[in-house]
C-alpha positions in Angstrom: 0.0 0.0 0.0 1.4 3.4 -1.0 0.5 7.0 -0.6 -1.7 8.5 -3.3 0.4 10.3 -6.0 -1.7 11.9 -8.7 1.4 12.2 -11.0 1.9 8.5 -10.8 -1.7 7.3 -10.5 -1.3 3.6 -10.0 -4.3 1.6 -11.2 -4.6 -0.4 -7.9 -8.3 -0.9 -8.3 -9.4 -3.6 -10.7 -12.3 -1.5 -12.0 -11.4 0.3 -15.3 -14.4 2.7 -14.9 -13.1 3.9 -11.6 -9.6 4.3 -12.9 -10.8 6.4 -15.8 -12.8 8.6 -13.4 -9.7 9.1 -11.2 -7.5 10.0 -14.1 -10.1 12.5 -15.4 -10.5 14.0 -12.0 -6.7 14.5 -11.6 -6.6 16.1 -15.0 -9.4 18.5 -13.9 -7.6 19.7 -10.8 -4.1 19.7 -12.3 -5.3 21.8 -15.2 -7.0 24.2 -12.8 -3.7 24.5 -10.9 -2.9 25.3 -7.3 -2.9 29.1 -7.8 -6.5 29.1 -9.0 -7.5 26.4 -6.4 -6.2 28.7 -3.6 -7.8 31.8 -5.1 -11.2 30.1 -5.2 -10.7 29.0 -1.6 -9.7 32.4 -0.3 -12.5 34.1 -2.2 -15.1 31.5 -1.2 -16.0 30.9 -4.9 -18.9 28.4 -5.4 -17.4 25.4 -7.1 -19.6 25.4 -10.1 -16.8 24.3 -12.4 -16.3 21.1 -10.4 -20.0 20.4 -10.4 -20.2 20.9 -14.1 -17.2 18.6 -14.5 -18.7 15.7 -12.5 -22.0 16.3 -14.3 -20.4 16.2 -17.7 -18.5 13.0 -16.9 -21.5 11.5 -15.0 -19.2 10.7 -12.0 -21.8 11.0 -9.2 -24.3 9.1 -11.3 -21.8 6.3 -11.9 -20.5 5.9 -8.4 -23.7 6.8 -6.4 -26.5 5.1 -8.3 -27.2 1.6 -7.0 -27.2 -1.2 -9.5 -30.6 -1.5 -11.2 -31.4 2.2 -11.1 -28.7 3.5 -13.4 -26.9 2.6 -16.6 -24.1 0.2 -17.3 -21.2 0.6 -14.8 -23.4 2.2 -12.1 -23.3 0.7 -8.7 -22.8 1.7 -5.1 -19.4 0.1 -4.4 -17.7 1.3 -1.2 -14.2 0.3 -2.5 -14.7 2.7 -5.4 -16.1 5.4 -3.1 -13.0 5.2 -0.9 -10.6 6.0 -3.8 -12.7 9.0 -4.9 -13.0 10.2 -1.3 -9.3 10.2 -1.0 -8.6 12.0 -4.3 -11.2 14.7 -3.5 -9.7 15.3 -0.1 -6.3 15.5 -1.7 -7.3 18.5 -3.7 -9.7 20.3 -1.4 -12.2 19.6 1.3 -14.9 21.7 -0.4 -14.9 19.4 -3.4 -15.1 16.4 -1.1 -17.9 18.1 0.8 -20.3 18.5 -2.1 -19.8 14.8 -2.8 -20.1 13.8 0.9 -23.3 15.7 1.4 -24.8 14.2 -1.8 -24.0 10.8 -0.4 -25.9 11.7 2.9 -28.8 13.1 0.9 -29.1 9.9 -1.1 -29.1 7.7 1.9 -32.7 8.1 3.0 -33.7 7.9 -0.7 -32.0 4.6 -1.5 -33.3 3.2 1.9 -36.9 4.3 1.0 -39.7 2.1 -0.2 -40.8 4.9 -2.5 -39.7 3.6 -5.9 -40.8 6.7 -7.8 -38.6 8.9 -5.7 -35.7 6.5 -6.2 -36.2 6.7 -10.0 -36.4 10.5 -9.8 -33.1 10.5 -7.8 -31.4 8.3 -10.5 -32.6 10.7 -13.3 -31.3 13.7 -11.4 -28.0 12.1 -10.8 -27.8 11.3 -14.5 -28.5 15.0 -15.1 -25.6 16.0 -12.8 -27.7 17.3 -9.9 -26.5 17.3 -6.2 -28.4 16.3 -3.1 -28.7 17.4 0.6 -29.4 15.8 4.0 -31.8 17.9 6.1 -31.2 16.5 9.5 -29.6 18.9 12.0 -31.2 22.0 13.4 -29.9 25.2 14.9 -31.4 24.7 18.4 -30.8 21.0 18.7 -27.7 20.2 16.6 -27.6 16.5 16.0 -30.2 15.8 18.7 -32.7 14.4 16.3 -35.0 13.3 19.1 -35.9 17.0 19.5 -36.5 17.9 15.9 -38.8 21.0 15.4 -39.5 20.4 11.7 -43.2 19.5 11.5 -45.2 17.8 8.7 -48.7 19.1 9.3 -51.5 17.0 7.7 -54.2 18.6 5.7 -56.4 16.1 3.9 -56.4 13.6 1.0 -52.7 12.7 1.5 -51.6 16.4 1.5 -49.4 18.1 4.1 -47.4 21.3 4.7 -43.9 21.2 6.1 -43.0 24.0 8.6 -39.6 24.5 10.3 -36.0 25.2 9.8 -32.7 23.2 9.3 -29.1 24.2 10.0 -25.7 22.9 9.1 -27.1 21.6 5.7 -24.5 21.2 3.0 -25.6 21.7 -0.6 -28.8 23.4 0.7 -28.3 26.2 -1.9 -28.5 23.9 -5.0 -29.8 20.5 -4.1 -32.5 19.1 -6.4 -33.7 16.8 -3.6 -33.2 17.6 0.1 -34.0 14.5 2.3 -35.6 16.3 5.2 -36.2 14.8 8.6 -39.2 15.9 10.7 -42.1 14.6 12.8 -45.9 14.4 12.6 -47.5 16.5 15.3 -50.4 14.2 16.2 -48.4 11.3 17.4 -44.8 12.5 17.3 -43.9 9.9 14.7 -40.8 10.6 12.6 -40.9 11.1 8.9 -38.5 11.7 6.0 -39.7 13.7 3.0 -38.1 15.3 -0.1 -38.1 19.0 -0.9 -36.5 21.0 -3.7 -34.2 23.9 -2.8 -35.6 26.0 -5.7 -39.2 25.8 -4.5 -40.8 29.2 -3.6 -41.7 27.9 -0.1 -38.1 27.0 0.5 -36.2 30.0 2.0 -32.4 29.8 1.8 -31.3 31.9 4.7 -27.5 32.0 4.4 -24.2 30.1 4.3 -23.3 29.7 7.9 -19.6 29.1 7.4 -16.7 31.4 6.3 -15.4 28.7 3.9 -15.9 27.8 0.3 -18.2 25.0 1.2 -21.9 25.9 1.2 -23.3 24.9 4.6 -26.8 26.3 4.7 -29.6 27.4 7.0 -33.0 27.0 5.3 -36.6 27.4 6.3 -39.7 25.7 5.0 -42.7 28.0 5.0 -45.7 25.7 4.7 -44.0 23.8 1.9 -46.6 21.6 0.2 -46.0 17.9 0.5 -48.0 14.9 -0.7 -47.7 11.2 0.1 -45.7 10.9 -3.1 -42.9 13.1 -1.5 -42.6 11.0 1.6 -39.6 8.7 1.9 -40.3 6.9 5.2 -42.2 7.1 8.4 -41.9 6.0 12.0 -39.1 3.6 12.8 -38.1 3.4 9.2 -37.5 7.1 9.2 -35.5 7.0 12.4 -33.4 4.0 11.2 -32.8 5.8 7.9 -31.4 8.8 9.7 -28.9 6.8 11.8 -28.0 4.3 9.0 -27.3 7.1 6.6 -24.9 8.5 9.2 -23.3 5.0 9.4 -22.6 5.2 5.7 -21.6 8.9 5.6 -19.3 9.2 8.6 -17.0 6.5 7.3 -16.0 8.9 4.4 -14.5 11.5 6.7 -11.5 9.3 7.4 -10.7 9.1 3.7 -11.0 12.9 3.3 -8.4 13.2 6.1 -6.1 10.7 4.4 -6.2 12.7 1.2 -5.6 16.0 2.9 -2.7 14.7 4.9 -1.1 13.1 1.9 -1.0 16.3 -0.1 0.2 18.2 2.9 3.0 15.6 3.4 4.3 16.1 -0.1 4.3 19.9 0.3 6.1 19.7 3.7 8.8 17.3 2.6 9.5 19.3 -0.6 9.9 22.5 1.5 12.0 21.0 4.2 14.2 19.0 1.9 15.1 22.1 -0.1 15.7 24.4 2.9 19.1 25.0 4.5 19.5 26.3 8.1 22.7 26.8 10.0 24.6 25.0 7.2 22.4 21.9 7.2 19.3 20.9 5.3 16.3 20.9 7.6 15.8 17.2 6.8 19.2 16.4 8.4 18.1 17.5 11.9 17.4 14.5 14.2 14.1 15.9 15.5 12.9 16.6 12.0 13.7 13.1 10.9 11.6 11.8 13.9 8.7 14.0 13.1 8.6 13.0 9.4 8.9 9.3 10.3 6.1 9.6 12.9 3.9 11.6 10.4 4.5 9.0 7.7 3.8 6.0 10.0 0.6 7.6 11.3 -0.6 8.4 7.8 0.1 4.9 6.5 -1.7 3.5 9.6 -4.7 5.7 8.8 -4.8 4.3 5.3 -4.3 0.7 6.3 -7.1 0.8 8.9 -9.6 2.7 6.8 -9.0 0.3 3.8 -9.5 -2.8 6.0 -12.6 -1.3 7.6 -14.1 -1.0 4.1 -13.7 -4.8 3.7 -15.9 -5.4 6.7 -18.4 -2.7 5.6 -18.8 -4.4 2.3 -19.1 -7.9 3.9 -21.7 -6.7 6.4 -25.1 -8.5 6.8 -27.8 -8.8 9.5 -25.6 -11.6 11.0 -22.4 -9.6 10.8 -22.5 -6.0 12.0 -18.9 -5.6 13.0 -18.8 -2.5 10.8 -20.8 -0.6 13.5 -17.6 -0.6 15.6 -15.1 -0.2 12.8 -16.9 2.7 11.0 -17.0 5.1 14.1 -13.3 4.2 14.6 -12.6 5.4 11.1 -14.6 8.5 11.8 -13.0 9.2 15.2 -9.5 7.8 15.1 -8.5 8.3 11.5 -9.6 11.9 11.6 -7.9 12.7 14.9 -4.8 11.0 13.6 -5.0 13.3 10.7 -4.7 16.2 13.1 -1.6 14.6 14.6 0.0 14.3 11.2 -0.7 17.9 10.4 0.7 19.0 13.8 3.9 17.0 13.2 4.4 18.4 9.7 3.6 21.9 10.8 6.3 21.7 13.5 8.7 21.0 10.7 7.7 23.7 8.2 6.7 26.2 10.9 5.8 29.7 9.4 5.6 28.2 5.9 2.3 26.6 7.0 0.6 30.0 7.3 1.4 31.2 3.8 -1.8 31.7 1.8 -0.4 30.3 -1.4 0.3 26.9 0.1 -2.0 23.9 0.2 -0.8 23.4 3.8 -2.6 26.5 5.0 -5.9 25.0 3.7 -5.1 21.6 5.1 -4.3 22.9 8.5 -7.8 24.5 8.7 -9.7 21.7 7.1 -8.3 18.7 9.1 -9.7 20.4 12.3 -13.2 20.2 11.0 -13.4 16.5 10.1 -13.3 15.1 13.7 -16.2 17.4 14.5 -18.6 16.4 11.7 -21.1 13.5 11.7 -20.9 13.3 15.5 -18.0 14.6 17.6 -15.1 12.5 18.8 -16.8 12.2 22.2 -20.1 11.0 20.7 -18.3 8.3 18.7 -16.2 7.1 21.6 -19.3 6.8 23.7 -20.7 4.6 20.9 -17.5 2.6 20.6 -17.4 1.6 24.3 -20.7 -0.1 23.9 -18.9 -2.9 22.0 -16.0 -3.3 24.4 -17.4 -6.2 26.5 -18.1 -8.5 23.5 -14.9 -7.5 21.7 -12.7 -8.7 24.6 -14.7 -11.4 26.2 -17.4 -12.9 24.0 -16.0 -13.9 20.6 -17.8 -15.5 17.7 -16.6 -17.4 14.6 -16.8 -15.7 11.3 -15.3 -16.6 7.9 -12.1 -14.6 7.1 -13.0 -11.4 5.4 -10.9 -11.0 2.2 -9.9 -7.8 0.4 -13.2 -6.5 -1.0 -12.6 -4.6 -4.3 -14.9 -7.0 -6.3 -17.5 -5.4 -8.6 -20.5 -5.8 -6.4 -23.3 -3.5 -5.4 -23.3 -3.0 -1.6 -27.0 -3.9 -1.2 -26.9 -4.3 2.6 -26.0 -0.6 3.2 -29.5 0.4 2.2 -31.1 -2.4 4.1 -29.3 -2.2 7.5 -32.5 -2.5 9.5 -33.0 -1.5 13.1 -30.3 0.5 14.8 -30.8 -1.1 18.2 -29.0 -4.0 19.8 -25.4 -2.8 19.6 -24.5 -4.6 22.8 -25.4 -7.9 21.1 -22.9 -7.5 18.2 -20.0 -10.0 18.5 -16.5 -10.0 17.0 -13.9 -12.5 16.0 -11.1 -13.0 18.4 -8.5 -10.2 18.0 -5.7 -12.1 19.6 -4.5 -14.4 16.8 -3.5 -11.5 14.5 -1.3 -10.1 17.3 0.0 -13.5 18.2 1.0 -14.2 14.6 3.5 -11.3 14.5 7.1 -11.6 15.8 7.8 -7.9 15.4 9.2 -6.4 18.7 6.8 -3.5 19.0 3.8 -5.6 18.1 4.9 -7.9 21.0 5.0 -4.9 23.4 1.6 -3.7 22.3 0.2 -7.2 22.7 1.4 -7.2 26.4 -0.2 -3.8 26.9 -3.5 -5.2 25.6 -3.3 -8.1 27.9 -2.9 -5.8 30.9 -5.8 -3.7 29.7 -8.0 -6.7 29.3 -7.1 -7.8 32.9 -7.9 -4.3 34.0 -11.4 -4.6 32.6 -11.9 -8.0 34.1 -10.4 -7.5 37.6 -10.6 -3.7 38.1 -13.9 -3.2 36.3 -15.1 0.4 36.2 -17.9 0.7 38.8 -21.4 2.1 38.1 -20.4 5.6 38.9 -17.3 5.4 36.6 -19.5 3.9 33.8 -21.7 7.0 34.1 -18.7 9.4 34.1 -18.2 10.4 30.4 -14.7 11.8 31.2 -13.5 8.5 32.6 -15.1 6.5 29.8 -13.5 8.6 27.2 -10.0 7.7 28.5 -11.0 4.0 28.6 -12.5 4.4 25.1 -9.2 5.8 23.7 -7.3 2.7 24.8 -10.0 0.4 23.5 -10.0 2.2 20.2 -6.2 1.8 19.9 -6.6 -2.0 20.3 -9.2 -2.1 17.4 -7.0 0.2 15.4 -4.0 -2.1 15.8 -5.9 -5.2 14.9 -7.1 -4.0 11.5 -3.8 -2.4 10.7 -2.1 -5.8 11.2 -4.8 -7.6 9.2 -4.3 -5.2 6.3 -0.6 -5.2 6.5 -0.6 -8.9 5.8 -3.0 -8.4 2.9 -1.2 -5.5 1.3 2.3 -6.8 1.8 3.5 -3.8 3.9 7.1 -4.1 5.0 8.0 -5.4 8.4 10.0 -2.2 9.0 6.9 0.0 8.4 4.6 -2.2 10.5 7.1 -2.2 13.5 7.5 1.6 13.1 3.7 2.0 13.2 3.6 0.0 16.4 6.4 2.1 17.8 4.0 5.1 18.0 1.1 2.8 19.0 3.0 1.6 22.0 3.8 5.3 22.9 0.1 6.3 22.4 -1.1 3.4 24.6 1.2 4.6 27.3 0.0 8.1 27.0 -3.7 7.1 27.3 -2.9 4.9 30.2 -1.3 7.8 32.0 -4.4 9.9 31.2 -6.6 7.2 32.7 -4.2 7.0 35.8 -4.8 10.7 36.4 -8.6 10.7 36.3 -10.1 11.8 39.6 -12.2 8.7 40.2 -9.5 6.1 39.2 -8.9 3.7 42.1 -5.6 2.5 43.5 -6.1 -0.9 41.9 -6.9 0.7 38.5 -3.9 3.0 38.8 -1.6 0.0 39.4 -2.9 -1.5 36.1 -2.4 1.9 34.3 1.2 2.0 35.5 1.8 -1.5 34.2 0.4 -0.5 30.8 3.1 2.3 30.4 5.9 0.8 28.3 8.7 2.0 26.2 8.8 1.2 22.5 11.5 -1.1 21.1 14.4 1.0 19.7 15.9 -0.3 16.4 18.1 2.3 14.7 18.4 0.1 11.6 14.7 -0.2 11.1 14.1 3.5 11.7 16.8 4.5 9.2 15.4 2.1 6.6 11.9 3.6 6.9 13.4 7.1 6.9 15.5 6.6 3.8 13.5 4.1 1.7 9.9 5.2 2.5 9.9 8.7 3.8 12.8 10.7 2.3 12.3 9.0 -1.0 9.1 11.0 -1.4 11.0 14.3 -1.7 10.1 15.7 -5.1 7.7 12.9 -5.9 4.7 15.2 -6.2 4.2 18.9 -6.7 0.9 20.3 -7.8 0.9 22.2 -11.1 0.8 25.9 -10.5 
């Protein structure tokens, strides 16, 4: 597995349609050039040229129309979506955002039983239209229990929609806005479709100071009929949460793309800059920061790619993706912040210059952990799986790499969102036991101590209600899951032992850091603190491995990519 390089676009995916899309997208951005890209960003220019491009090439139609609703080559294939997510993130978050919000807007449509609205969506995609997801509200944020959007019944299957929505991407141009509300007489939830160009749809403003259009809109007794309703009751509720299950996974790939571009820019700058008679890249602390940034970035990609395999393999009997997806959302995006921080410490003031990609990357990576549920919300979700992950394993067939040309039917038939505590996982231990790498061995010992901590120094009822305490526990648990899928994918992708051991070098250090945080929590008991102290370990030092990763994998990237001006 390698970092994305648009100048050397490897056709790693077996689908020629996707590879053609990626090549054309690279040509679009490279022809536009970095100067124009930055000018549009600074001036908050609506990205009509990009929307016209994807419409002309039918990119959204090809990638986001499930099989059976579009033409030849159309299918919803997560492996293809990952590659396009990464490429859009590489060039700019606003371009990824219009794509991401279209995905969210399509979720309740493809999950609906309303075949006419599905066919309409397919036609609109073919015409190059974009979509929106009307869920959040100004007063309630993502608390969808408290939605104030009302669908008021009139008679003969007619209604009017009344209320406002906030944080709604594409709300300025979306041909279909999948809007979440409730019926007043029984409080039942409902999804219905509206058009942003309707006279009863008021576009209030773009609420952000960025190029992305994130709208506030109000519906003023917008006319709705039964034909506009996507789902009701439990189906509407499940559509909301299951759409987020699909959409939040994409944020990790956006972060990977952003960090990759920033990495190239940083290493090109540092490698060509001399201070005090030495190149910046010759300083020991700079070498360490670059190796750490590279190892973290490759770990992000290894995990997210492997999580996609489980996502595509999911079924009503195998819902492991409900753990792995929020880890992509939470862990990969926060690791993206770590990567940017490390690179920024290397290039320093250069990272503030307005004509650099890095200036944009430093801003945009901060947003991703805060979208589709905060880090805290996703950790609170993740800890629900901890008991079964460690102590109640189930047998599953081995999940292979999933880049086969199949429509991901289950994603739009996920069913009820309840019962997370009943989901079981395969035993994580064999993948760690199968490695003889020194840092994997140390990490395995840390896991064993943490597992014993959960069994013998189990957090009491008060601690389990203490979100601050649980967040610290959740960080450690997440790190275990992260390491498991990284190892699984390293074997599949043929990653070098040097790289994998270097990844687990920072994993050991992070485990120790989170253990120290847990040690310092006000409610941690003496017994629990003893376990925390035992989890704190030093990573194995191997100068030969470190130098090989530095020379062969990190510094070899100097000059490998520079965006066309």
